[in-house]
Every structure is written in structure tokens, then in C-alpha cells.
mmCIF file of the N, C-alpha and C atoms, coordinates in Angstrom:
data_MODEL
# 
_entry.id   MODEL 
# 
loop_
_atom_site.group_PDB 
_atom_site.id 
_atom_site.type_symbol 
_atom_site.label_atom_id 
_atom_site.label_alt_id 
_atom_site.label_comp_id 
_atom_site.label_asym_id 
_atom_site.label_entity_id 
_atom_site.label_seq_id 
_atom_site.pdbx_PDB_ins_code 
_atom_site.Cartn_x 
_atom_site.Cartn_y 
_atom_site.Cartn_z 
_atom_site.occupancy 
_atom_site.B_iso_or_equiv 
_atom_site.pdbx_formal_charge 
_atom_site.auth_seq_id 
_atom_site.auth_comp_id 
_atom_site.auth_asym_id 
_atom_site.auth_atom_id 
_atom_site.pdbx_PDB_model_num 
ATOM 1   N N  . MET A 1 1  ? 61.394 -1.178  3.065   1.00 0.00 ? 1  MET A N  1 
ATOM 2   C CA . MET A 1 1  ? 60.969 -2.154  2.444   1.00 0.00 ? 1  MET A CA 1 
ATOM 3   C C  . MET A 1 1  ? 59.731 -2.678  2.890   1.00 0.00 ? 1  MET A C  1 
ATOM 4   N N  . THR A 1 2  ? 58.790 -2.566  2.562   1.00 0.00 ? 2  THR A N  1 
ATOM 5   C CA . THR A 1 2  ? 57.199 -2.927  2.997   1.00 0.00 ? 2  THR A CA 1 
ATOM 6   C C  . THR A 1 2  ? 57.084 -4.900  3.152   1.00 0.00 ? 2  THR A C  1 
ATOM 7   N N  . THR A 1 3  ? 56.038 -4.611  3.861   1.00 0.00 ? 3  THR A N  1 
ATOM 8   C CA . THR A 1 3  ? 55.716 -6.278  4.239   1.00 0.00 ? 3  THR A CA 1 
ATOM 9   C C  . THR A 1 3  ? 55.737 -7.373  3.065   1.00 0.00 ? 3  THR A C  1 
ATOM 10  N N  . ALA A 1 4  ? 54.960 -6.759  2.271   1.00 0.00 ? 4  ALA A N  1 
ATOM 11  C CA . ALA A 1 4  ? 54.805 -7.106  0.706   1.00 0.00 ? 4  ALA A CA 1 
ATOM 12  C C  . ALA A 1 4  ? 55.784 -7.949  0.256   1.00 0.00 ? 4  ALA A C  1 
ATOM 13  N N  . LEU A 1 5  ? 56.792 -6.487  -0.184  1.00 0.00 ? 5  LEU A N  1 
ATOM 14  C CA . LEU A 1 5  ? 58.070 -6.672  -0.803  1.00 0.00 ? 5  LEU A CA 1 
ATOM 15  C C  . LEU A 1 5  ? 58.786 -7.369  0.041   1.00 0.00 ? 5  LEU A C  1 
ATOM 16  N N  . LYS A 1 6  ? 58.948 -8.000  1.549   1.00 0.00 ? 6  LYS A N  1 
ATOM 17  C CA . LYS A 1 6  ? 59.849 -8.727  1.829   1.00 0.00 ? 6  LYS A CA 1 
ATOM 18  C C  . LYS A 1 6  ? 59.489 -10.150 1.887   1.00 0.00 ? 6  LYS A C  1 
ATOM 19  N N  . VAL A 1 7  ? 58.274 -10.188 1.927   1.00 0.00 ? 7  VAL A N  1 
ATOM 20  C CA . VAL A 1 7  ? 57.639 -11.759 1.592   1.00 0.00 ? 7  VAL A CA 1 
ATOM 21  C C  . VAL A 1 7  ? 57.974 -12.041 -0.202  1.00 0.00 ? 7  VAL A C  1 
ATOM 22  N N  . LEU A 1 8  ? 57.652 -11.349 -0.854  1.00 0.00 ? 8  LEU A N  1 
ATOM 23  C CA . LEU A 1 8  ? 58.047 -11.445 -2.382  1.00 0.00 ? 8  LEU A CA 1 
ATOM 24  C C  . LEU A 1 8  ? 59.739 -11.579 -2.526  1.00 0.00 ? 8  LEU A C  1 
ATOM 25  N N  . LEU A 1 9  ? 60.317 -11.195 -1.546  1.00 0.00 ? 9  LEU A N  1 
ATOM 26  C CA . LEU A 1 9  ? 61.994 -11.097 -1.878  1.00 0.00 ? 9  LEU A CA 1 
ATOM 27  C C  . LEU A 1 9  ? 62.146 -12.372 -1.254  1.00 0.00 ? 9  LEU A C  1 
ATOM 28  N N  . ARG A 1 10 ? 61.380 -13.126 -0.463  1.00 0.00 ? 10 ARG A N  1 
ATOM 29  C CA . ARG A 1 10 ? 61.830 -14.488 -0.169  1.00 0.00 ? 10 ARG A CA 1 
ATOM 30  C C  . ARG A 1 10 ? 61.382 -15.304 -1.015  1.00 0.00 ? 10 ARG A C  1 
ATOM 31  N N  . VAL A 1 11 ? 59.782 -15.385 -1.703  1.00 0.00 ? 11 VAL A N  1 
ATOM 32  C CA . VAL A 1 11 ? 59.971 -15.821 -2.665  1.00 0.00 ? 11 VAL A CA 1 
ATOM 33  C C  . VAL A 1 11 ? 60.619 -16.320 -3.653  1.00 0.00 ? 11 VAL A C  1 
ATOM 34  N N  . VAL A 1 12 ? 61.285 -14.955 -4.226  1.00 0.00 ? 12 VAL A N  1 
ATOM 35  C CA . VAL A 1 12 ? 62.178 -14.580 -5.722  1.00 0.00 ? 12 VAL A CA 1 
ATOM 36  C C  . VAL A 1 12 ? 63.817 -15.277 -5.023  1.00 0.00 ? 12 VAL A C  1 
ATOM 37  N N  . ARG A 1 13 ? 63.790 -15.616 -3.651  1.00 0.00 ? 13 ARG A N  1 
ATOM 38  C CA . ARG A 1 13 ? 65.464 -16.244 -3.295  1.00 0.00 ? 13 ARG A CA 1 
ATOM 39  C C  . ARG A 1 13 ? 65.169 -17.585 -3.271  1.00 0.00 ? 13 ARG A C  1 
ATOM 40  N N  . ARG A 1 14 ? 63.946 -17.864 -3.336  1.00 0.00 ? 14 ARG A N  1 
ATOM 41  C CA . ARG A 1 14 ? 63.433 -19.594 -3.343  1.00 0.00 ? 14 ARG A CA 1 
ATOM 42  C C  . ARG A 1 14 ? 63.910 -19.796 -4.754  1.00 0.00 ? 14 ARG A C  1 
ATOM 43  N N  . ARG A 1 15 ? 63.249 -19.111 -5.854  1.00 0.00 ? 15 ARG A N  1 
ATOM 44  C CA . ARG A 1 15 ? 62.692 -19.525 -7.233  1.00 0.00 ? 15 ARG A CA 1 
ATOM 45  C C  . ARG A 1 15 ? 64.228 -19.207 -7.683  1.00 0.00 ? 15 ARG A C  1 
ATOM 46  N N  . MET A 1 16 ? 65.123 -18.610 -7.300  1.00 0.00 ? 16 MET A N  1 
ATOM 47  C CA . MET A 1 16 ? 66.538 -18.379 -7.733  1.00 0.00 ? 16 MET A CA 1 
ATOM 48  C C  . MET A 1 16 ? 67.424 -19.774 -7.502  1.00 0.00 ? 16 MET A C  1 
ATOM 49  N N  . ASP A 1 17 ? 66.946 -20.008 -5.937  1.00 0.00 ? 17 ASP A N  1 
ATOM 50  C CA . ASP A 1 17 ? 67.586 -21.243 -5.136  1.00 0.00 ? 17 ASP A CA 1 
ATOM 51  C C  . ASP A 1 17 ? 67.570 -22.338 -6.253  1.00 0.00 ? 17 ASP A C  1 
ATOM 52  N N  . ARG A 1 18 ? 66.256 -22.712 -6.802  1.00 0.00 ? 18 ARG A N  1 
ATOM 53  C CA . ARG A 1 18 ? 65.664 -23.721 -7.561  1.00 0.00 ? 18 ARG A CA 1 
ATOM 54  C C  . ARG A 1 18 ? 66.313 -23.381 -9.157  1.00 0.00 ? 18 ARG A C  1 
ATOM 55  N N  . GLY A 1 19 ? 67.247 -22.215 -9.385  1.00 0.00 ? 19 GLY A N  1 
ATOM 56  C CA . GLY A 1 19 ? 67.538 -22.243 -10.528 1.00 0.00 ? 19 GLY A CA 1 
ATOM 57  C C  . GLY A 1 19 ? 66.696 -21.246 -11.656 1.00 0.00 ? 19 GLY A C  1 
ATOM 58  N N  . GLU A 1 20 ? 65.727 -20.927 -11.193 1.00 0.00 ? 20 GLU A N  1 
ATOM 59  C CA . GLU A 1 20 ? 65.289 -19.353 -11.796 1.00 0.00 ? 20 GLU A CA 1 
ATOM 60  C C  . GLU A 1 20 ? 66.014 -18.472 -12.488 1.00 0.00 ? 20 GLU A C  1 
ATOM 61  N N  . ALA A 1 21 ? 65.986 -18.265 -13.499 1.00 0.00 ? 21 ALA A N  1 
ATOM 62  C CA . ALA A 1 21 ? 66.691 -16.466 -13.329 1.00 0.00 ? 21 ALA A CA 1 
ATOM 63  C C  . ALA A 1 21 ? 66.325 -15.325 -12.805 1.00 0.00 ? 21 ALA A C  1 
ATOM 64  N N  . LEU A 1 22 ? 66.690 -14.351 -12.723 1.00 0.00 ? 22 LEU A N  1 
ATOM 65  C CA . LEU A 1 22 ? 65.609 -13.182 -11.950 1.00 0.00 ? 22 LEU A CA 1 
ATOM 66  C C  . LEU A 1 22 ? 64.930 -12.415 -12.957 1.00 0.00 ? 22 LEU A C  1 
ATOM 67  N N  . LYS A 1 23 ? 65.414 -12.295 -14.192 1.00 0.00 ? 23 LYS A N  1 
ATOM 68  C CA . LYS A 1 23 ? 64.343 -11.690 -14.837 1.00 0.00 ? 23 LYS A CA 1 
ATOM 69  C C  . LYS A 1 23 ? 63.038 -12.554 -15.409 1.00 0.00 ? 23 LYS A C  1 
ATOM 70  N N  . ALA A 1 24 ? 63.316 -13.715 -15.129 1.00 0.00 ? 24 ALA A N  1 
ATOM 71  C CA . ALA A 1 24 ? 62.255 -14.988 -15.648 1.00 0.00 ? 24 ALA A CA 1 
ATOM 72  C C  . ALA A 1 24 ? 61.184 -14.600 -14.655 1.00 0.00 ? 24 ALA A C  1 
ATOM 73  N N  . ILE A 1 25 ? 61.739 -14.678 -13.598 1.00 0.00 ? 25 ILE A N  1 
ATOM 74  C CA . ILE A 1 25 ? 61.004 -14.139 -12.001 1.00 0.00 ? 25 ILE A CA 1 
ATOM 75  C C  . ILE A 1 25 ? 60.080 -13.292 -11.786 1.00 0.00 ? 25 ILE A C  1 
ATOM 76  N N  . LEU A 1 26 ? 60.984 -11.903 -12.412 1.00 0.00 ? 26 LEU A N  1 
ATOM 77  C CA . LEU A 1 26 ? 60.059 -11.038 -12.382 1.00 0.00 ? 26 LEU A CA 1 
ATOM 78  C C  . LEU A 1 26 ? 59.041 -10.829 -13.334 1.00 0.00 ? 26 LEU A C  1 
ATOM 79  N N  . LYS A 1 27 ? 59.214 -11.332 -14.661 1.00 0.00 ? 27 LYS A N  1 
ATOM 80  C CA . LYS A 1 27 ? 58.140 -11.376 -15.489 1.00 0.00 ? 27 LYS A CA 1 
ATOM 81  C C  . LYS A 1 27 ? 56.897 -12.084 -15.263 1.00 0.00 ? 27 LYS A C  1 
ATOM 82  N N  . ASP A 1 28 ? 56.717 -12.788 -14.113 1.00 0.00 ? 28 ASP A N  1 
ATOM 83  C CA . ASP A 1 28 ? 55.279 -13.618 -13.479 1.00 0.00 ? 28 ASP A CA 1 
ATOM 84  C C  . ASP A 1 28 ? 54.884 -12.116 -12.394 1.00 0.00 ? 28 ASP A C  1 
ATOM 85  N N  . TYR A 1 29 ? 55.812 -11.384 -11.971 1.00 0.00 ? 29 TYR A N  1 
ATOM 86  C CA . TYR A 1 29 ? 55.405 -9.830  -11.037 1.00 0.00 ? 29 TYR A CA 1 
ATOM 87  C C  . TYR A 1 29 ? 54.820 -8.543  -12.396 1.00 0.00 ? 29 TYR A C  1 
ATOM 88  N N  . PRO A 1 30 ? 54.099 -8.510  -13.041 1.00 0.00 ? 30 PRO A N  1 
ATOM 89  C CA . PRO A 1 30 ? 53.810 -7.137  -14.059 1.00 0.00 ? 30 PRO A CA 1 
ATOM 90  C C  . PRO A 1 30 ? 54.213 -5.779  -13.299 1.00 0.00 ? 30 PRO A C  1 
ATOM 91  N N  . ARG A 1 31 ? 53.351 -5.733  -11.942 1.00 0.00 ? 31 ARG A N  1 
ATOM 92  C CA . ARG A 1 31 ? 52.417 -4.722  -11.513 1.00 0.00 ? 31 ARG A CA 1 
ATOM 93  C C  . ARG A 1 31 ? 53.797 -4.058  -10.298 1.00 0.00 ? 31 ARG A C  1 
ATOM 94  N N  . LEU A 1 32 ? 55.196 -5.118  -10.377 1.00 0.00 ? 32 LEU A N  1 
ATOM 95  C CA . LEU A 1 32 ? 56.103 -4.282  -9.828  1.00 0.00 ? 32 LEU A CA 1 
ATOM 96  C C  . LEU A 1 32 ? 56.016 -2.774  -10.381 1.00 0.00 ? 32 LEU A C  1 
ATOM 97  N N  . THR A 1 33 ? 56.927 -2.130  -9.423  1.00 0.00 ? 33 THR A N  1 
ATOM 98  C CA . THR A 1 33 ? 57.365 -0.666  -9.990  1.00 0.00 ? 33 THR A CA 1 
ATOM 99  C C  . THR A 1 33 ? 58.592 -0.868  -9.931  1.00 0.00 ? 33 THR A C  1 
ATOM 100 N N  . GLY A 1 34 ? 59.587 0.081   -11.242 1.00 0.00 ? 34 GLY A N  1 
ATOM 101 C CA . GLY A 1 34 ? 60.617 0.373   -11.299 1.00 0.00 ? 34 GLY A CA 1 
ATOM 102 C C  . GLY A 1 34 ? 61.498 0.288   -9.733  1.00 0.00 ? 34 GLY A C  1 
ATOM 103 N N  . ALA A 1 35 ? 60.720 0.909   -8.796  1.00 0.00 ? 35 ALA A N  1 
ATOM 104 C CA . ALA A 1 35 ? 61.232 1.081   -7.734  1.00 0.00 ? 35 ALA A CA 1 
ATOM 105 C C  . ALA A 1 35 ? 61.224 0.131   -6.487  1.00 0.00 ? 35 ALA A C  1 
ATOM 106 N N  . GLU A 1 36 ? 60.505 -0.614  -6.766  1.00 0.00 ? 36 GLU A N  1 
ATOM 107 C CA . GLU A 1 36 ? 60.270 -2.061  -6.191  1.00 0.00 ? 36 GLU A CA 1 
ATOM 108 C C  . GLU A 1 36 ? 61.139 -2.897  -6.506  1.00 0.00 ? 36 GLU A C  1 
ATOM 109 N N  . ILE A 1 37 ? 61.450 -2.803  -7.936  1.00 0.00 ? 37 ILE A N  1 
ATOM 110 C CA . ILE A 1 37 ? 62.236 -3.813  -8.677  1.00 0.00 ? 37 ILE A CA 1 
ATOM 111 C C  . ILE A 1 37 ? 63.852 -3.705  -8.168  1.00 0.00 ? 37 ILE A C  1 
ATOM 112 N N  . ALA A 1 38 ? 63.896 -2.342  -8.118  1.00 0.00 ? 38 ALA A N  1 
ATOM 113 C CA . ALA A 1 38 ? 65.083 -1.942  -7.368  1.00 0.00 ? 38 ALA A CA 1 
ATOM 114 C C  . ALA A 1 38 ? 65.500 -2.499  -6.476  1.00 0.00 ? 38 ALA A C  1 
ATOM 115 N N  . ALA A 1 39 ? 64.343 -2.124  -5.624  1.00 0.00 ? 39 ALA A N  1 
ATOM 116 C CA . ALA A 1 39 ? 64.823 -2.522  -4.263  1.00 0.00 ? 39 ALA A CA 1 
ATOM 117 C C  . ALA A 1 39 ? 65.158 -4.387  -3.709  1.00 0.00 ? 39 ALA A C  1 
ATOM 118 N N  . LEU A 1 40 ? 64.278 -5.330  -4.362  1.00 0.00 ? 40 LEU A N  1 
ATOM 119 C CA . LEU A 1 40 ? 64.440 -6.014  -4.795  1.00 0.00 ? 40 LEU A CA 1 
ATOM 120 C C  . LEU A 1 40 ? 66.007 -6.597  -5.118  1.00 0.00 ? 40 LEU A C  1 
ATOM 121 N N  . THR A 1 41 ? 66.015 -6.398  -6.144  1.00 0.00 ? 41 THR A N  1 
ATOM 122 C CA . THR A 1 41 ? 67.414 -6.765  -6.907  1.00 0.00 ? 41 THR A CA 1 
ATOM 123 C C  . THR A 1 41 ? 68.665 -6.071  -5.474  1.00 0.00 ? 41 THR A C  1 
ATOM 124 N N  . ALA A 1 42 ? 68.217 -4.717  -5.040  1.00 0.00 ? 42 ALA A N  1 
ATOM 125 C CA . ALA A 1 42 ? 69.635 -4.354  -4.217  1.00 0.00 ? 42 ALA A CA 1 
ATOM 126 C C  . ALA A 1 42 ? 69.593 -5.510  -3.065  1.00 0.00 ? 42 ALA A C  1 
ATOM 127 N N  . ALA A 1 43 ? 68.184 -5.917  -2.440  1.00 0.00 ? 43 ALA A N  1 
ATOM 128 C CA . ALA A 1 43 ? 68.887 -6.520  -1.277  1.00 0.00 ? 43 ALA A CA 1 
ATOM 129 C C  . ALA A 1 43 ? 68.920 -8.116  -1.451  1.00 0.00 ? 43 ALA A C  1 
ATOM 130 N N  . LEU A 1 44 ? 68.755 -8.547  -2.888  1.00 0.00 ? 44 LEU A N  1 
ATOM 131 C CA . LEU A 1 44 ? 69.559 -9.970  -3.149  1.00 0.00 ? 44 LEU A CA 1 
ATOM 132 C C  . LEU A 1 44 ? 71.042 -10.074 -3.457  1.00 0.00 ? 44 LEU A C  1 
ATOM 133 N N  . GLU A 1 45 ? 71.624 -8.169  -3.529  1.00 0.00 ? 45 GLU A N  1 
ATOM 134 C CA . GLU A 1 45 ? 72.870 -8.210  -3.844  1.00 0.00 ? 45 GLU A CA 1 
ATOM 135 C C  . GLU A 1 45 ? 73.184 -8.457  -2.733  1.00 0.00 ? 45 GLU A C  1 
ATOM 136 N N  . LYS A 1 46 ? 72.986 -8.418  -1.093  1.00 0.00 ? 46 LYS A N  1 
ATOM 137 C CA . LYS A 1 46 ? 73.365 -8.312  -0.046  1.00 0.00 ? 46 LYS A CA 1 
ATOM 138 C C  . LYS A 1 46 ? 74.027 -10.048 0.605   1.00 0.00 ? 46 LYS A C  1 
# 
């Protein structure tokens, strides 16, 4: 996982802790590839 994805993972976790849904958060990042989304989702499941 790249450094940029690690930073984004922290942002996504914080937003999810505040009650936002993952799908809604990912809509704010339209340039993410399918592989990047899969990596984020896998990291969040740990």
C-alpha cells in the first residue's frame, strides 16, 4: 500500500467513526481505481 493510500485509509476510518457509510465516502474520491478501493476495503476489514 502506498503512502497516499495509507493516509487516505486514516481519513476513511475517521469518517466512518463519525458515522458516514463507506460507499458515500468513496464517492468523494472518484479517481480511485478498483484495486485501490479493494486495498482500502481489505485494510478496513482487519
